[in-house]
C-alpha positions as CSV (number, residue, x, y, z in Angstrom):
1,M,103.1,70.3,57.7
2,D,99.9,68.9,56.3
3,L,98.5,71.8,54.3
4,D,95.9,69.8,52.5
5,G,94.4,68.5,55.7
6,T,94.4,72.0,57.2
7,T,92.7,73.4,54.1
8,T,90.1,70.7,54.2
9,T,89.4,71.3,57.8
10,T,89.1,75.1,57.3
11,L,86.7,74.6,54.4
12,T,84.6,72.2,56.4
13,F,84.5,74.6,59.3
14,S,83.5,77.5,57.0
15,L,80.7,75.4,55.6
16,F,79.5,74.5,59.1
17,E,79.8,78.1,60.2
18,A,77.8,79.3,57.1
19,Q,75.1,76.7,57.9
20,L,74.9,77.9,61.5
21,Q,74.5,81.5,60.3
22,R,71.7,80.4,57.9
23,D,70.0,78.6,60.8
24,G,70.5,81.6,63.0
25,A,68.9,83.9,60.4
26,A,66.0,81.5,60.0
27,I,65.5,81.2,63.7
28,A,65.7,85.0,64.1
29,E,63.1,85.4,61.4
30,N,60.9,82.8,63.1
31,Y,61.3,84.7,66.3
32,E,60.2,88.0,64.7
33,K,57.2,86.4,63.1
34,S,56.4,84.6,66.4
35,L,56.6,87.9,68.3
36,D,54.2,89.6,65.8
37,L,51.8,86.7,66.0
38,R,52.0,86.7,69.8
39,L,51.2,90.5,69.9
40,L,48.2,90.0,67.5
41,L,47.0,87.0,69.6
42,Q,47.4,89.0,72.8
43,E,45.3,91.8,71.4
44,I,42.6,89.4,70.2
45,S,42.7,87.6,73.5
46,A,42.3,90.8,75.6
47,T,39.4,92.0,73.4
48,M,37.6,88.7,73.5
49,S,38.2,88.1,77.2
50,M,36.6,91.5,77.9
51,R,33.7,90.7,75.6
52,V,33.0,87.4,77.3
53,Q,33.3,88.9,80.8
54,A,30.8,91.7,79.7
55,V,28.4,89.1,78.4
56,E,28.7,87.0,81.6
57,S,28.2,90.0,83.8
58,S,25.2,91.2,81.8
59,L,23.7,87.7,81.9
60,Y,24.3,87.4,85.6
61,T,22.5,90.7,86.1
62,S,19.7,89.8,83.8
63,D,19.3,86.4,85.5
64,A,19.0,88.2,88.9
65,V,16.4,90.6,87.4
66,F,14.5,87.7,85.9
67,D,14.4,85.8,89.1
68,T,13.0,88.9,90.9
69,Q,10.4,89.3,88.1
70,R,9.5,85.6,88.3
71,T,9.0,85.8,92.0
72,A,6.9,89.0,91.8
73,V,4.8,87.5,89.0
74,A,4.2,84.3,90.9
75,E,3.0,86.3,93.9
76,M,0.8,88.4,91.7
77,V,-0.7,85.4,90.0
78,L,-1.4,83.8,93.4
79,A,-3.1,87.0,94.6
80,H,-5.1,87.2,91.4
81,D,-6.2,83.6,91.5
82,T,-7.1,84.0,95.2
83,V,-9.2,87.1,94.6
84,V,-11.0,85.4,91.6
85,A,-11.7,82.3,93.6
86,E,-13.1,84.3,96.5
87,L,-15.2,86.4,94.1
88,N,-16.6,83.2,92.6
89,G,-17.4,82.0,96.1
90,I,-19.2,85.2,96.9
91,F,-21.2,85.0,93.7
92,A,-22.1,81.4,94.5
93,T,-23.3,82.6,97.9
94,L,-25.3,85.5,96.3
95,K,-26.9,83.0,93.8
96,A,-27.9,80.7,96.6
97,Q,-29.5,83.4,98.8
98,T,-33.2,84.0,97.9
99,V,-34.4,87.5,98.7
100,D,-37.3,87.8,101.2
101,P,-40.2,89.2,99.1
102,S,-41.1,91.5,102.0
103,M,-37.8,93.3,101.6
104,V,-38.4,94.1,97.9
105,T,-40.6,96.9,96.5
106,R,-43.3,95.7,94.2
107,V,-42.5,98.2,91.5
108,S,-39.0,96.9,91.1
109,G,-40.2,93.6,89.9
110,E,-37.4,91.7,91.8
111,V,-39.7,89.4,93.6
112,G,-38.5,85.8,93.6
113,K,-34.9,86.6,92.8
114,T,-31.6,86.1,94.5
115,L,-29.1,88.5,95.8
116,F,-27.0,87.9,92.7
117,D,-29.7,89.7,90.7
118,F,-28.9,92.9,92.6
119,V,-25.2,93.1,91.6
120,D,-23.6,94.2,88.4
121,A,-22.0,90.7,87.7
122,D,-21.4,91.5,84.0
123,A,-19.1,94.4,84.9
124,V,-17.2,92.2,87.4
125,L,-16.9,89.4,84.8
126,R,-15.5,91.8,82.2
127,M,-13.0,93.1,84.8
128,Q,-12.0,89.5,85.6
129,Q,-11.5,88.7,81.9
130,E,-9.4,91.9,81.5
131,A,-7.3,91.1,84.5
132,Q,-6.7,87.5,83.3
133,A,-5.7,88.8,79.9
134,H,-3.2,91.2,81.5
135,V,-1.8,88.3,83.6
136,N,-1.5,86.1,80.6
137,S,0.3,88.9,78.8
138,V,2.8,89.3,81.7
139,L,3.4,85.5,81.7
140,E,4.1,85.6,78.0
141,L,6.5,88.5,78.4
142,L,8.2,86.5,81.1
143,D,8.5,83.5,78.9
144,T,9.9,85.7,76.2
145,N,12.6,86.9,78.5
146,H,13.3,83.4,79.7
147,A,13.8,82.2,76.1
148,T,16.1,85.2,75.5
149,L,18.2,84.3,78.5
150,D,18.4,80.8,77.2
151,L,19.7,82.2,74.0
152,L,22.4,84.1,75.8
153,R,23.3,81.1,77.8
154,A,23.6,79.1,74.6
155,T,25.9,81.8,73.2
156,L,28.1,81.6,76.3
157,A,28.0,77.8,76.0
158,F,29.4,78.3,72.5
159,Y,32.1,80.5,73.9
160,H,32.9,77.9,76.5
161,S,33.3,75.2,73.8
162,L,36.2,77.1,72.1
163,D,39.1,74.8,72.9
164,F,41.5,76.0,70.1
165,N,41.7,72.4,68.9
166,G,43.8,71.4,71.9
167,L,46.6,73.9,71.1
168,V,46.0,75.9,74.3
169,H,46.9,74.7,77.8
170,D,44.0,74.6,80.3
171,A,41.4,75.3,77.6
172,S,39.0,73.0,79.4
173,S,38.2,75.7,82.0
174,S,34.5,76.4,82.7
175,S,34.8,80.1,82.0
176,A,35.0,81.3,78.4
177,S,37.1,84.3,79.4
178,D,39.6,81.8,81.0
179,H,40.1,80.2,77.5
180,W,41.3,83.5,76.2
181,D,43.5,84.1,79.2
182,A,44.9,80.6,78.7
183,L,45.6,81.5,75.0
184,A,47.5,84.6,76.2
185,D,49.5,82.4,78.6
186,T,50.2,79.8,75.8
187,C,51.4,82.5,73.4
188,Q,53.6,83.9,76.1
189,T,55.2,80.5,76.7
190,L,55.7,79.9,72.9
191,Q,57.2,83.3,72.5
192,H,59.6,82.6,75.3
193,Q,60.5,79.3,73.5
194,A,61.2,81.2,70.3
195,L,63.4,83.7,72.2
196,D,65.2,80.8,73.9
197,C,65.9,79.2,70.4
198,K,67.2,82.5,69.2
199,S,69.5,83.0,72.3
200,R,70.9,79.5,72.1
201,Q,71.5,79.9,68.4
202,L,73.5,83.1,69.0
203,A,75.5,81.3,71.6
204,L,76.4,78.6,69.1
205,L,77.6,81.3,66.7
206,D,79.6,82.9,69.4
207,T,81.3,79.7,70.4
208,G,85.0,79.5,69.4
209,R,86.1,77.3,66.5
210,L,85.8,73.7,67.5
211,H,87.0,70.8,65.5
212,G,85.9,67.2,65.0
213,D,83.0,66.0,66.8
214,K,82.1,69.4,68.3
215,L,81.2,70.8,64.9
216,T,78.7,68.0,64.4
217,V,77.3,68.5,67.8
218,R,76.8,72.2,67.1
219,L,75.1,71.5,63.8
220,D,72.8,68.9,65.4
221,E,71.9,71.3,68.1
222,S,71.3,74.1,65.5
223,A,69.1,71.8,63.5
224,T,67.1,70.9,66.7
225,L,66.7,74.7,67.5
226,I,65.5,75.5,64.0
227,K,63.0,72.6,64.2
228,T,61.8,73.9,67.6
229,S,61.6,77.5,66.3
230,T,59.7,76.4,63.2
231,A,57.3,74.3,65.4
232,V,56.7,77.3,67.7
233,L,55.9,79.5,64.7
234,A,53.6,76.8,63.2
235,R,51.8,76.5,66.4
236,L,51.4,80.3,66.8
237,T,50.2,80.5,63.2
238,A,47.7,77.8,63.8
239,L,46.5,79.5,67.0
240,Y,46.2,82.8,65.1
241,D,44.1,81.2,62.3
242,I,41.8,79.6,64.9
243,A,41.6,82.7,67.1
244,L,40.8,84.8,64.0
245,E,38.1,82.4,63.0
246,Y,36.7,82.5,66.6
247,F,36.9,86.3,66.5
248,V,34.8,86.5,63.4
249,D,32.3,84.1,64.9
250,M,32.1,86.1,68.1
251,E,31.7,89.3,66.1
252,Q,28.5,87.8,64.6
253,C,27.5,86.6,68.1
254,D,28.1,90.1,69.5
255,R,25.7,91.6,67.0
256,R,23.1,89.0,67.9
257,I,23.8,89.6,71.6
258,L,23.2,93.4,71.2
259,S,20.0,92.7,69.3
260,T,19.0,90.3,72.1
261,F,19.6,92.8,74.9
262,A,17.7,95.4,72.9
263,A,14.8,93.0,72.6
264,M,15.0,92.3,76.3
265,H,14.9,96.0,77.1
266,D,11.7,96.4,75.0
267,V,10.1,93.4,76.6
268,S,11.0,94.7,80.1
269,Q,9.4,98.0,79.4
270,A,6.2,96.3,78.2
271,Y,6.5,94.0,81.3
272,D,6.6,97.0,83.6
273,T,3.5,98.6,82.0
274,R,1.5,95.3,82.1
275,V,2.5,94.7,85.7
276,V,1.2,98.1,86.7
277,D,-2.0,97.5,84.9
278,C,-2.3,94.1,86.6
279,H,-1.9,95.5,90.0
280,A,-4.5,98.3,89.3
281,L,-7.0,95.7,88.1
282,L,-6.2,93.4,91.0
283,D,-6.8,96.3,93.5
284,E,-10.2,97.0,91.8
285,L,-11.1,93.3,92.0
286,T,-10.0,93.2,95.7
287,N,-12.2,96.3,96.4
288,L,-15.2,94.7,94.7
289,L,-14.6,91.5,96.7
290,R,-14.6,93.5,100.0
291,F,-17.7,95.3,98.8
292,Y,-19.6,92.1,98.1
293,Q,-18.5,90.6,101.3
294,H,-19.9,93.6,103.1
295,F,-23.1,93.3,101.0
296,V,-23.6,89.7,102.1
297,H,-23.0,90.6,105.8
298,A,-25.3,93.6,105.4
299,Y,-28.1,91.4,104.1
300,E,-27.5,88.9,106.9
301,A,-27.9,91.8,109.4
302,L,-31.2,93.0,107.8
303,P,-33.6,90.7,109.7
304,H,-32.1,91.7,113.1
305,E,-32.3,95.4,112.1
306,L,-35.9,95.0,110.8
307,A,-37.0,93.2,114.0
308,R,-35.4,95.9,116.1
309,R,-37.1,98.6,114.2
310,H,-40.5,96.8,114.4
311,A,-40.1,96.7,118.2
312,H,-39.2,100.3,118.3
313,D,-42.3,101.3,116.2
314,T,-44.5,99.1,118.4
315,A,-43.2,100.8,121.5
316,T,-43.6,104.2,119.9
317,R,-47.3,103.5,119.0
318,R,-47.9,102.3,122.5
319,L,-46.3,105.4,124.0
320,V,-48.4,107.6,121.7
321,D,-51.6,105.9,122.7
322,N,-50.8,106.4,126.3
323,I,-50.0,110.1,125.7
324,R,-53.3,110.5,123.8
325,Q,-55.2,109.0,126.8
326,Q,-53.5,111.2,129.2
327,L,-54.1,114.3,127.1
328,D,-57.8,113.4,126.6
329,Q,-58.2,112.9,130.4
330,H,-56.3,116.2,131.1
331,E,-58.5,118.0,128.5
332,D,-61.7,116.6,129.9
333,L,-60.8,117.6,133.4
334,E,-60.0,121.1,132.3
335,R,-63.2,121.4,130.3
336,Q,-65.2,120.4,133.4
337,R,-63.5,123.0,135.5
338,R,-64.1,125.7,132.9
339,Q,-67.8,124.7,132.6
340,A,-68.1,124.9,136.4
341,F,-66.6,128.4,136.5
342,A,-68.9,129.5,133.7
343,A,-72.0,128.2,135.5
344,D,-71.0,130.0,138.7
345,H,-69.7,133.3,137.3
346,L,-70.0,133.9,133.6
347,R,-73.5,135.3,133.7
348,F,-72.4,138.1,136.0
349,L,-69.5,139.3,133.8
350,P,-70.0,141.8,131.0
351,S,-69.3,140.2,127.5
352,S,-66.8,142.9,126.8
353,L,-64.8,142.1,129.9
354,C,-62.2,139.4,129.2
355,P,-63.9,137.7,126.3
356,S,-61.2,135.0,126.3
357,I,-62.7,133.6,129.4
358,K,-65.2,131.8,127.2
359,N,-62.5,129.8,125.3
360,M,-62.4,126.1,125.6
361,P,-59.1,124.3,126.7
362,L,-56.4,123.5,124.2
363,H,-57.1,120.3,122.2
364,A,-53.8,118.4,121.5
365,I,-53.6,116.4,118.3
366,V,-50.9,113.7,118.4
367,S,-50.2,111.9,115.1
368,I,-47.6,109.4,113.8
369,Q,-46.2,110.1,110.3
370,P,-44.0,107.5,108.6
371,D,-40.8,109.1,107.2
372,T,-40.1,108.0,103.6
373,A,-37.1,110.3,103.1
374,S,-33.5,109.2,103.3
375,T,-31.8,108.3,106.6
376,E,-30.1,111.7,106.6
377,T,-33.4,113.4,107.6
378,P,-35.0,112.8,111.0
379,P,-37.1,109.6,111.2
380,S,-40.7,109.4,112.3
381,T,-42.2,112.7,113.6
382,T,-44.8,113.4,116.3
383,S,-46.8,116.7,116.1
384,V,-48.9,118.5,118.6
385,S,-51.5,121.1,117.6
386,S,-54.2,123.1,119.4
387,D,-57.8,123.4,118.5
């Protein structure tokens, strides 16, 4: 019996077994550290993924609101420019229209002037300038919001650029939140690899005593497992360091994002106020435009109205002349009849009997009086009196 050989083999096996146990302890320690890192990374990943999604959602909503504002402002600016152009056209028409001197009272001193001299152009000009200032203010606020949205998009672009130095699978996704989801998936995979190393190492320890080449195979496999386990831990550690750095950067970005959204809120409130003011001034300018359009049409209708009134006055005078002639003829006939009665009968009647029989016939006086009052009172009047 070869006791020395057996003793040597036993010692060798014991040394190998001790090495396996040391490797197992190291792999188990690596696994625990990997698990802790994976949990930390999972928490960071979930937090940052929610943050990115919140920013993306807010940016999407803000973009939609901005598009609505931009469309509304474009329509408002078009309406404003149209009204101003039409007002300028009306003013050009007023300046080109000379007023007929016969239509102007001499005391007004407006002889030789144009229709433009009869409007309050200065007030309209001030209103136009005020409206333009409000429109410019709205456009500036819109530009401010546009720049703010660009800043938010730049922040998201920074989030999208986080590739974890190539340590995360599928980190080239277009969505920043997907990067953090990919980080969680990568950590899950690495943790499973660490667990697999631990399980396989335990299996090596549980394997019955083997001799010869099998001991070397087990040691080689154990060495491979500890290298894999150490590599997994190193990768998780590197990912944690990078994620923590990103987390700090994004904390700073979050503060800037909150400040940006607060600024957008203030700008939006100012925008709403300015838009209301713009619409109010635009309505006033539109009403003035309609008024001046009616003013031009009214002046164009004046000659026809004056001609019609002149014809009416001429017909009225002719009618009054005819009535006067008829009344004079009627009065003369009545006077002749009364004189004939007096010649035949008056000398035979006592003076106290029916003294009114001596009265002359009624004498009608027809006159035309021009009405200088407002159009709310009756126009020209005709009166009849008795003599």
